[in-house]
One Martini backbone bead per residue (centre of mass of N, CA, C, O) as a GRO file, in nm:
protein
  442
    1MET     BB    1  -5.145   2.377  -1.878
    2SER     BB    2  -4.998   2.434  -2.165
    3SER     BB    3  -5.059   2.761  -2.189
    4ILE     BB    4  -4.832   2.807  -1.992
    5ASP     BB    5  -4.576   2.995  -1.924
    6GLU     BB    6  -4.246   2.975  -1.873
    7PRO     BB    7  -4.004   3.058  -1.698
    8SER     BB    8  -3.707   3.104  -1.647
    9GLN     BB    9  -3.451   2.910  -1.621
   10GLN     BB   10  -3.410   2.701  -1.326
   11PRO     BB   11  -3.345   2.561  -1.062
   12GLY     BB   12  -3.592   2.347  -0.905
   13ALA     BB   13  -3.764   2.134  -1.129
   14GLU     BB   14  -3.800   1.881  -0.963
   15LEU     BB   15  -3.892   1.587  -0.857
   16PRO     BB   16  -3.938   1.370  -0.637
   17ARG     BB   17  -3.697   1.219  -0.386
   18LEU     BB   18  -3.693   0.920  -0.194
   19VAL     BB   19  -3.475   0.750   0.050
   20THR     BB   20  -3.685   0.802   0.284
   21ARG     BB   21  -3.906   0.807   0.523
   22PRO     BB   22  -4.084   1.057   0.641
   23PRO     BB   23  -3.903   1.100   0.889
   24GLY     BB   24  -3.588   1.068   0.923
   25GLU     BB   25  -3.332   1.010   1.127
   26HIS     BB   26  -3.208   1.299   1.117
   27SER     BB   27  -3.465   1.457   1.167
   28ARG     BB   28  -3.534   1.332   1.442
   29THR     BB   29  -3.277   1.428   1.584
   30PHE     BB   30  -3.308   1.730   1.539
   31LEU     BB   31  -3.596   1.752   1.676
   32LEU     BB   32  -3.502   1.679   1.956
   33ARG     BB   33  -3.318   1.927   1.987
   34HIS     BB   34  -3.539   2.136   1.939
   35ARG     BB   35  -3.726   2.058   2.180
   36HIS     BB   36  -3.506   2.127   2.392
   37ALA     BB   37  -3.421   2.440   2.297
   38ALA     BB   38  -3.705   2.517   2.215
   39ALA     BB   39  -3.977   2.670   2.261
   40PRO     BB   40  -4.288   2.597   2.330
   41MET     BB   41  -4.584   2.528   2.115
   42GLY     BB   42  -4.839   2.439   2.243
   43PRO     BB   43  -4.928   2.135   2.244
   44ALA     BB   44  -4.823   1.833   2.309
   45LYS     BB   45  -4.662   1.665   2.026
   46ALA     BB   46  -4.610   1.485   1.774
   47THR     BB   47  -4.382   1.486   1.496
   48GLY     BB   48  -4.362   1.480   1.117
   49GLY     BB   49  -4.125   1.637   1.054
   50ILE     BB   50  -3.876   1.821   0.895
   51VAL     BB   51  -3.534   1.909   0.788
   52TYR     BB   52  -3.385   2.154   0.649
   53ALA     BB   53  -3.103   2.214   0.416
   54THR     BB   54  -3.208   2.274   0.116
   55ALA     BB   55  -3.285   2.522  -0.156
   56THR     BB   56  -3.447   2.527  -0.491
   57GLY     BB   57  -3.690   2.683  -0.597
   58ALA     BB   58  -3.923   2.404  -0.564
   59ASN     BB   59  -3.690   2.275  -0.387
   60VAL     BB   60  -3.642   2.043  -0.113
   61THR     BB   61  -3.389   1.945   0.126
   62ASP     BB   62  -3.312   1.722   0.357
   63VAL     BB   63  -3.102   1.569   0.599
   64ASP     BB   64  -3.168   1.280   0.434
   65GLY     BB   65  -3.201   1.351   0.105
   66ASN     BB   66  -3.473   1.452   0.050
   67ARG     BB   67  -3.692   1.540  -0.221
   68TYR     BB   68  -3.903   1.826  -0.275
   69VAL     BB   69  -4.210   1.978  -0.334
   70ASP     BB   70  -4.305   2.317  -0.290
   71LEU     BB   71  -4.644   2.409  -0.161
   72ALA     BB   72  -4.562   2.659   0.054
   73ALA     BB   73  -4.329   2.870   0.055
   74GLY     BB   74  -4.309   2.986   0.338
   75PHE     BB   75  -4.607   3.074   0.360
   76GLY     BB   76  -4.564   3.228   0.065
   77ALA     BB   77  -4.271   3.381   0.061
   78GLU     BB   78  -4.145   3.222  -0.196
   79LEU     BB   79  -4.226   3.359  -0.473
   80VAL     BB   80  -3.939   3.310  -0.660
   81GLY     BB   81  -3.808   3.114  -0.498
   82HIS     BB   82  -3.543   2.949  -0.406
   83GLY     BB   83  -3.274   3.117  -0.488
   84HIS     BB   84  -3.289   3.332  -0.685
   85PRO     BB   85  -3.058   3.456  -0.891
   86ALA     BB   86  -3.121   3.762  -0.847
   87VAL     BB   87  -3.118   3.751  -0.538
   88ARG     BB   88  -2.833   3.639  -0.500
   89ARG     BB   89  -2.686   3.871  -0.638
   90ALA     BB   90  -2.788   4.098  -0.456
   91LEU     BB   91  -2.678   3.979  -0.195
   92ALA     BB   92  -2.378   3.974  -0.274
   93LEU     BB   93  -2.337   4.272  -0.351
   94GLN     BB   94  -2.446   4.406  -0.088
   95SER     BB   95  -2.252   4.256   0.114
   96GLU     BB   96  -2.001   4.424  -0.006
   97ARG     BB   97  -2.110   4.720   0.056
   98LEU     BB   98  -2.375   4.688   0.276
   99LEU     BB   99  -2.531   4.595   0.589
  100HIS     BB  100  -2.552   4.884   0.747
  101ALA     BB  101  -2.725   5.151   0.877
  102LEU     BB  102  -2.926   5.456   1.005
  103GLY     BB  103  -3.199   5.447   0.918
  104ASP     BB  104  -3.333   5.778   0.901
  105VAL     BB  105  -3.070   5.934   0.943
  106HIS     BB  106  -2.883   5.715   0.751
  107PRO     BB  107  -2.971   5.595   0.479
  108SER     BB  108  -2.993   5.383   0.227
  109ASP     BB  109  -3.009   5.345  -0.111
  110ALA     BB  110  -3.188   5.090  -0.108
  111LYS     BB  111  -3.422   5.202   0.059
  112ILE     BB  112  -3.497   5.439  -0.124
  113ALA     BB  113  -3.558   5.271  -0.375
  114LEU     BB  114  -3.782   5.096  -0.251
  115CYS     BB  115  -3.983   5.314  -0.168
  116GLY     BB  116  -4.039   5.404  -0.458
  117ARG     BB  117  -4.150   5.134  -0.565
  118LEU     BB  118  -4.383   5.098  -0.355
  119ALA     BB  119  -4.537   5.363  -0.396
  120ALA     BB  120  -4.622   5.284  -0.699
  121LEU     BB  121  -4.846   5.064  -0.605
  122HIS     BB  122  -5.030   5.269  -0.532
  123PRO     BB  123  -5.332   5.406  -0.647
  124GLU     BB  124  -5.204   5.658  -0.534
  125PRO     BB  125  -5.034   5.926  -0.562
  126ASP     BB  126  -4.768   5.993  -0.357
  127ALA     BB  127  -4.677   5.784  -0.178
  128GLN     BB  128  -4.585   5.619   0.133
  129VAL     BB  129  -4.317   5.466   0.340
  130LEU     BB  130  -4.293   5.191   0.584
  131VAL     BB  131  -4.056   4.999   0.737
  132GLY     BB  132  -3.991   4.649   0.816
  133GLN     BB  133  -3.961   4.292   0.929
  134SER     BB  134  -4.276   4.233   0.941
  135GLY     BB  135  -4.605   4.192   0.912
  136SER     BB  136  -4.667   4.284   1.198
  137ASP     BB  137  -4.534   4.559   1.168
  138ALA     BB  138  -4.721   4.669   0.945
  139VAL     BB  139  -4.984   4.651   1.109
  140SER     BB  140  -4.898   4.824   1.344
  141ALA     BB  141  -4.849   5.078   1.173
  142ALA     BB  142  -5.139   5.101   1.067
  143LEU     BB  143  -5.285   5.133   1.341
  144LYS     BB  144  -5.132   5.384   1.427
  145THR     BB  145  -5.205   5.562   1.186
  146ALA     BB  146  -5.511   5.560   1.235
  147VAL     BB  147  -5.502   5.708   1.506
  148LEU     BB  148  -5.352   5.964   1.413
  149LYS     BB  149  -5.568   6.042   1.194
  150THR     BB  150  -5.861   5.991   1.366
  151ASN     BB  151  -5.873   5.949   1.688
  152LYS     BB  152  -5.937   5.631   1.668
  153THR     BB  153  -5.944   5.298   1.825
  154GLY     BB  154  -6.125   5.152   1.647
  155VAL     BB  155  -6.185   4.809   1.516
  156ILE     BB  156  -6.241   4.623   1.220
  157ALA     BB  157  -6.267   4.271   1.196
  158CYS     BB  158  -6.211   3.922   1.125
  159ALA     BB  159  -6.309   3.625   1.126
  160GLY     BB  160  -6.016   3.426   1.077
  161ALA     BB  161  -5.798   3.625   1.109
  162TYR     BB  162  -5.447   3.711   1.016
  163HIS     BB  163  -5.182   3.967   1.139
  164GLY     BB  164  -5.031   3.866   1.377
  165LEU     BB  165  -4.851   3.876   1.721
  166GLY     BB  166  -4.852   4.141   1.790
  167TYR     BB  167  -5.033   4.344   1.990
  168GLY     BB  168  -5.189   4.481   1.768
  169PRO     BB  169  -5.270   4.238   1.579
  170LEU     BB  170  -5.381   4.045   1.803
  171SER     BB  171  -5.646   4.207   1.857
  172ALA     BB  172  -5.725   4.120   1.531
  173CYS     BB  173  -5.731   3.809   1.590
  174GLY     BB  174  -5.969   3.559   1.453
  175LEU     BB  175  -5.871   3.264   1.437
  176ARG     BB  176  -5.791   3.229   1.761
  177PRO     BB  177  -5.865   3.285   2.086
  178SER     BB  178  -5.601   3.153   2.214
  179TYR     BB  179  -5.407   3.382   2.116
  180ARG     BB  180  -5.545   3.619   2.304
  181GLU     BB  181  -5.642   3.550   2.599
  182PRO     BB  182  -5.372   3.571   2.776
  183PHE     BB  183  -5.354   3.902   2.662
  184ALA     BB  184  -5.618   4.078   2.690
  185ALA     BB  185  -5.534   4.307   2.903
  186GLN     BB  186  -5.311   4.424   2.668
  187LEU     BB  187  -5.536   4.485   2.467
  188ASN     BB  188  -5.738   4.608   2.244
  189PRO     BB  189  -6.088   4.658   2.322
  190HIS     BB  190  -6.169   4.805   2.020
  191VAL     BB  191  -6.269   4.519   1.885
  192THR     BB  192  -6.457   4.409   1.598
  193PHE     BB  193  -6.618   4.120   1.483
  194VAL     BB  194  -6.665   3.984   1.160
  195ALA     BB  195  -6.759   3.825   0.906
  196TYR     BB  196  -6.642   3.643   0.642
  197PRO     BB  197  -6.702   3.659   0.308
  198ASP     BB  198  -6.826   3.366   0.095
  199ALA     BB  199  -7.085   3.527  -0.011
  200LEU     BB  200  -7.326   3.731  -0.115
  201GLU     BB  201  -7.510   3.707   0.132
  202ARG     BB  202  -7.287   3.755   0.343
  203ALA     BB  203  -7.189   4.029   0.238
  204ALA     BB  204  -7.445   4.192   0.294
  205ALA     BB  205  -7.445   4.143   0.601
  206VAL     BB  206  -7.166   4.257   0.664
  207LEU     BB  207  -7.211   4.543   0.552
  208GLY     BB  208  -7.444   4.605   0.743
  209GLU     BB  209  -7.285   4.578   1.008
  210ILE     BB  210  -7.069   4.791   0.945
  211ALA     BB  211  -7.262   5.028   0.905
  212ARG     BB  212  -7.369   5.019   1.195
  213LEU     BB  213  -7.098   5.066   1.341
  214LEU     BB  214  -7.022   5.336   1.195
  215GLY     BB  215  -7.317   5.486   1.258
  216ALA     BB  216  -7.285   5.506   1.539
  217LEU     BB  217  -7.275   5.746   1.777
  218GLU     BB  218  -7.032   5.582   1.946
  219SER     BB  219  -6.828   5.564   1.736
  220ASP     BB  220  -6.459   5.446   1.726
  221VAL     BB  221  -6.396   5.396   1.422
  222GLY     BB  222  -6.077   5.407   1.229
  223ALA     BB  223  -6.072   5.091   1.126
  224ILE     BB  224  -6.035   4.856   0.852
  225LEU     BB  225  -5.938   4.513   0.863
  226ILE     BB  226  -5.817   4.330   0.565
  227GLU     BB  227  -5.823   4.039   0.382
  228PRO     BB  228  -5.862   3.976   0.048
  229VAL     BB  229  -5.765   3.691   0.149
  230LEU     BB  230  -5.810   3.437   0.347
  231GLY     BB  231  -5.557   3.265   0.473
  232ARG     BB  232  -5.525   3.099   0.751
  233GLY     BB  233  -5.852   3.081   0.747
  234GLY     BB  234  -5.882   2.915   0.437
  235VAL     BB  235  -5.903   3.049   0.164
  236VAL     BB  236  -6.105   3.308   0.134
  237VAL     BB  237  -6.324   3.442  -0.115
  238PRO     BB  238  -6.461   3.717  -0.197
  239PRO     BB  239  -6.677   3.884  -0.352
  240PRO     BB  240  -6.713   4.079  -0.597
  241GLY     BB  241  -6.678   4.416  -0.469
  242PHE     BB  242  -6.647   4.414  -0.159
  243LEU     BB  243  -6.393   4.594  -0.114
  244ALA     BB  244  -6.504   4.848  -0.246
  245GLU     BB  245  -6.748   4.882  -0.050
  246LEU     BB  246  -6.581   4.896   0.206
  247GLY     BB  247  -6.431   5.157   0.133
  248ARG     BB  248  -6.679   5.336   0.107
  249LEU     BB  249  -6.776   5.308   0.397
  250ALA     BB  250  -6.529   5.412   0.542
  251HIS     BB  251  -6.519   5.699   0.408
  252GLU     BB  252  -6.808   5.789   0.489
  253HIS     BB  253  -6.704   5.751   0.819
  254GLY     BB  254  -6.386   5.820   0.864
  255ALA     BB  255  -6.234   5.566   0.781
  256LEU     BB  256  -5.990   5.322   0.738
  257LEU     BB  257  -5.841   5.121   0.487
  258ILE     BB  258  -5.689   4.802   0.554
  259ALA     BB  259  -5.464   4.614   0.357
  260ASP     BB  260  -5.371   4.277   0.393
  261GLU     BB  261  -5.098   4.191   0.162
  262ILE     BB  262  -4.889   3.984   0.270
  263TRP     BB  263  -5.003   3.730   0.103
  264THR     BB  264  -5.157   3.843  -0.164
  265GLY     BB  265  -4.932   3.999  -0.268
  266LEU     BB  266  -4.722   4.009  -0.543
  267GLY     BB  267  -4.904   3.763  -0.703
  268ARG     BB  268  -5.022   3.533  -0.530
  269SER     BB  269  -5.342   3.620  -0.627
  270GLY     BB  270  -5.295   3.748  -0.935
  271ALA     BB  271  -5.188   4.029  -0.811
  272TRP     BB  272  -5.033   4.288  -0.693
  273LEU     BB  273  -5.328   4.386  -0.578
  274ARG     BB  274  -5.618   4.260  -0.474
  275SER     BB  275  -5.783   4.507  -0.383
  276VAL     BB  276  -5.747   4.673  -0.644
  277ALA     BB  277  -5.861   4.458  -0.842
  278ASP     BB  278  -6.153   4.493  -0.682
  279GLY     BB  279  -6.171   4.835  -0.653
  280ALA     BB  280  -6.001   4.931  -0.434
  281ARG     BB  281  -5.879   5.218  -0.208
  282PRO     BB  282  -5.657   5.207   0.000
  283ASP     BB  283  -5.492   5.373   0.248
  284LEU     BB  284  -5.360   5.096   0.350
  285ILE     BB  285  -5.065   4.882   0.284
  286CYS     BB  286  -4.962   4.552   0.348
  287LEU     BB  287  -4.631   4.413   0.340
  288GLY     BB  288  -4.460   4.085   0.281
  289LYS     BB  289  -4.295   3.802   0.293
  290GLY     BB  290  -4.187   3.807  -0.037
  291LEU     BB  291  -4.041   4.085  -0.054
  292GLY     BB  292  -3.733   3.976   0.037
  293GLY     BB  293  -3.666   3.692  -0.101
  294GLY     BB  294  -3.619   3.555   0.217
  295LEU     BB  295  -3.614   3.813   0.373
  296PRO     BB  296  -3.678   4.023   0.629
  297LEU     BB  297  -3.971   4.213   0.521
  298SER     BB  298  -4.158   4.525   0.533
  299ALA     BB  299  -4.464   4.726   0.448
  300LEU     BB  300  -4.605   5.055   0.446
  301VAL     BB  301  -4.861   5.181   0.227
  302GLY     BB  302  -4.956   5.532   0.184
  303ARG     BB  303  -5.111   5.797   0.194
  304ARG     BB  304  -4.989   6.103   0.234
  305SER     BB  305  -5.221   6.225   0.413
  306VAL     BB  306  -5.191   5.992   0.624
  307MET     BB  307  -4.879   5.986   0.686
  308ALA     BB  308  -4.874   6.284   0.804
  309ALA     BB  309  -4.957   6.204   1.103
  310TRP     BB  310  -4.653   6.166   1.207
  311ARG     BB  311  -4.640   6.475   1.203
  312ARG     BB  312  -4.544   6.628   1.509
  313ALA     BB  313  -4.467   6.815   1.773
  314GLU     BB  314  -4.430   6.539   1.899
  315GLU     BB  315  -4.245   6.272   1.895
  316VAL     BB  316  -4.331   6.006   1.659
  317VAL     BB  317  -4.250   5.657   1.617
  318GLU     BB  318  -4.160   5.392   1.358
  319THR     BB  319  -3.906   5.168   1.455
  320SER     BB  320  -3.581   5.002   1.392
  321THR     BB  321  -3.270   4.897   1.362
  322PHE     BB  322  -3.347   4.686   1.098
  323ALA     BB  323  -3.504   4.873   0.939
  324GLY     BB  324  -3.405   4.872   0.616
  325ALA     BB  325  -3.208   4.673   0.535
  326PRO     BB  326  -3.000   4.664   0.271
  327VAL     BB  327  -3.019   4.363   0.192
  328ALA     BB  328  -3.330   4.339   0.187
  329CYS     BB  329  -3.377   4.569  -0.017
  330ALA     BB  330  -3.218   4.438  -0.249
  331THR     BB  331  -3.391   4.176  -0.268
  332ALA     BB  332  -3.656   4.323  -0.322
  333LEU     BB  333  -3.579   4.452  -0.589
  334ALA     BB  334  -3.524   4.179  -0.729
  335THR     BB  335  -3.809   4.068  -0.693
  336LEU     BB  336  -3.962   4.286  -0.851
  337ASP     BB  337  -3.811   4.238  -1.112
  338ALA     BB  338  -3.891   3.939  -1.151
  339LEU     BB  339  -4.197   3.975  -1.157
  340GLY     BB  340  -4.189   4.152  -1.416
  341ARG     BB  341  -3.995   4.009  -1.620
  342GLU     BB  342  -4.154   3.711  -1.579
  343LYS     BB  343  -4.460   3.747  -1.537
  344LEU     BB  344  -4.572   3.627  -1.249
  345VAL     BB  345  -4.847   3.750  -1.201
  346GLU     BB  346  -4.982   3.643  -1.459
  347ARG     BB  347  -4.908   3.348  -1.412
  348SER     BB  348  -5.064   3.309  -1.149
  349ALA     BB  349  -5.344   3.355  -1.267
  350ARG     BB  350  -5.339   3.131  -1.486
  351LEU     BB  351  -5.228   2.885  -1.331
  352GLY     BB  352  -5.427   2.892  -1.094
  353ALA     BB  353  -5.689   2.855  -1.254
  354ALA     BB  354  -5.610   2.582  -1.377
  355TRP     BB  355  -5.555   2.430  -1.112
  356LEU     BB  356  -5.827   2.465  -0.979
  357GLU     BB  357  -5.991   2.323  -1.200
  358GLU     BB  358  -5.844   2.051  -1.183
  359LEU     BB  359  -5.897   1.989  -0.883
  360ALA     BB  360  -6.206   2.016  -0.887
  361ALA     BB  361  -6.256   1.792  -1.096
  362ALA     BB  362  -6.108   1.557  -0.937
  363LEU     BB  363  -6.304   1.626  -0.660
  364ARG     BB  364  -6.613   1.618  -0.731
  365GLY     BB  365  -6.679   1.319  -0.604
  366VAL     BB  366  -6.617   1.445  -0.327
  367GLU     BB  367  -6.769   1.476  -0.045
  368ARG     BB  368  -6.746   1.779   0.104
  369VAL     BB  369  -6.546   1.927  -0.111
  370ALA     BB  370  -6.350   2.232  -0.143
  371VAL     BB  371  -6.232   2.452  -0.401
  372ARG     BB  372  -6.014   2.740  -0.360
  373GLY     BB  373  -5.914   3.071  -0.496
  374ALA     BB  374  -5.612   3.272  -0.593
  375GLY     BB  375  -5.410   3.195  -0.787
  376LEU     BB  376  -5.130   3.073  -0.586
  377MET     BB  377  -5.399   3.041  -0.370
  378LEU     BB  378  -5.497   2.744  -0.222
  379GLY     BB  379  -5.798   2.559  -0.111
  380ILE     BB  380  -5.893   2.254   0.074
  381ASP     BB  381  -6.199   2.170   0.203
  382LEU     BB  382  -6.237   1.925   0.494
  383GLY     BB  383  -6.440   1.996   0.736
  384ALA     BB  384  -6.635   1.734   0.730
  385HIS     BB  385  -6.345   1.593   0.793
  386SER     BB  386  -6.200   1.503   1.060
  387GLY     BB  387  -5.849   1.547   1.021
  388ALA     BB  388  -5.791   1.543   0.705
  389ALA     BB  389  -5.584   1.767   0.646
  390GLY     BB  390  -5.352   1.657   0.813
  391ALA     BB  391  -5.342   1.383   0.667
  392ALA     BB  392  -5.286   1.498   0.384
  393VAL     BB  393  -5.016   1.638   0.450
  394ARG     BB  394  -4.870   1.378   0.540
  395SER     BB  395  -4.913   1.228   0.273
  396LEU     BB  396  -4.760   1.429   0.096
  397LEU     BB  397  -4.485   1.401   0.229
  398GLU     BB  398  -4.462   1.090   0.152
  399ARG     BB  399  -4.466   1.196  -0.167
  400GLY     BB  400  -4.293   1.486  -0.180
  401TYR     BB  401  -4.489   1.712  -0.038
  402ILE     BB  402  -4.533   2.051   0.063
  403ALA     BB  403  -4.772   2.146   0.313
  404THR     BB  404  -5.059   2.308   0.459
  405THR     BB  405  -5.267   2.441   0.707
  406GLY     BB  406  -5.605   2.574   0.760
  407GLY     BB  407  -5.799   2.724   0.971
  408GLY     BB  408  -5.946   2.708   1.279
  409ALA     BB  409  -5.934   2.363   1.246
  410ARG     BB  410  -5.745   2.268   1.023
  411GLU     BB  411  -5.940   2.202   0.738
  412VAL     BB  412  -5.715   2.311   0.530
  413VAL     BB  413  -5.553   2.282   0.233
  414VAL     BB  414  -5.252   2.454   0.158
  415LEU     BB  415  -5.154   2.621  -0.161
  416THR     BB  416  -4.816   2.794  -0.203
  417PRO     BB  417  -4.632   2.819  -0.444
  418PRO     BB  418  -4.416   2.915  -0.639
  419LEU     BB  419  -4.435   3.120  -0.922
  420THR     BB  420  -4.194   2.928  -1.063
  421ILE     BB  421  -4.321   2.675  -1.099
  422ALA     BB  422  -4.331   2.400  -1.266
  423GLU     BB  423  -4.554   2.241  -1.459
  424ALA     BB  424  -4.464   1.948  -1.395
  425GLN     BB  425  -4.496   1.977  -1.089
  426LEU     BB  426  -4.802   2.034  -1.089
  427GLU     BB  427  -4.897   1.786  -1.232
  428ALA     BB  428  -4.789   1.590  -1.016
  429ALA     BB  429  -4.933   1.723  -0.770
  430THR     BB  430  -5.223   1.668  -0.842
  431GLY     BB  431  -5.222   1.365  -0.796
  432ALA     BB  432  -5.122   1.374  -0.500
  433VAL     BB  433  -5.352   1.543  -0.382
  434VAL     BB  434  -5.589   1.364  -0.461
  435GLU     BB  435  -5.493   1.112  -0.313
  436ALA     BB  436  -5.468   1.235  -0.028
  437VAL     BB  437  -5.762   1.324   0.002
  438ARG     BB  438  -5.904   1.057  -0.049
  439GLU     BB  439  -5.761   0.906   0.179
  440SER     BB  440  -5.850   1.103   0.423
  441VAL     BB  441  -6.180   1.071   0.363
  442GLY     BB  442  -6.202   0.737   0.353
   0.00000   0.00000   0.00000
């Protein structure tokens, strides 16, 4: 990986240092308090988690004083690293100027500036922006926009997809049926799931199925919702050109293409917008995760002609009290500046390709293990080895590296480090990942 340029120097480029085996005594105590006070999620089970205390760059320190290299980056959200200097400066300056404005009635200058910057990312000129607080907000706004524009309530989504857990996105969540089933009576019943294409042959079949659904006489499909790379579903990359053809099909039948770039966008997958890099021209683009530089912020960016559907004789709105909060908008502007100034999008593409090749080569001899991804969004599929991904992630934590699992059965080790991660940290992580995977499948 020596040909990869390093970003500007900043703290947080250190290797792991463990003073106790994680989780340490203090983490275990904190987690007991958490289990008592926080609402339970999912089946009861013991946790081997840690409790974060501080974080800088690609380093996280827990309450026991252990230092880790972060290969998860807040589920991919810490794009420019924890506490990037430019983000911290923007946060400090804006916090002295203005903490809260009055939505769209009296918006802040920071929100107006951000909307202009985000509109310029859309492949069509003169786009417009609707801001929210979470990725789920952005997807909800996209689905509402599609109904207003097309007067059709039907949605085509993908098996294995994750778009958030608000009621709109949840209806299109194909990751696990158990997420939807308790609330099924309150969800949009007009959602059809198709397979996510992981090969050319599958792509042709999927496109054929979508064409059939769109062309049916009784079709009520107004939107196709797609992740340009399947994220929580296991980092599945569609064949080149699939997204462009999907957009062509949608427009041919009067439906909108919604690109959920919440995880893939802003350089995570090696492009400002993965769908656009693949040749698609989405009507609506959802952004979130790393957009706020660590603060909650999301955005829907859409064609002006599509967003105009919100202007109606009777008032229809999509907003919330804290949508477009000035502090989050200021840190988002700083994040966009850092991505461009430090050429982090290009770095993600180059460094990610090199890292993928290195991991694939090191694991080539391990039977039924697949490495895939785009940019610094990588997945190692251990699906043929039951429970191996979870074991690998636990093993990585004990080596001083934080990672997560993905896939419907949590069979994939997901690696999404900050785009600013030091090359030396990735070099060391490679060995740790390979050892953890080999150990877990052996």
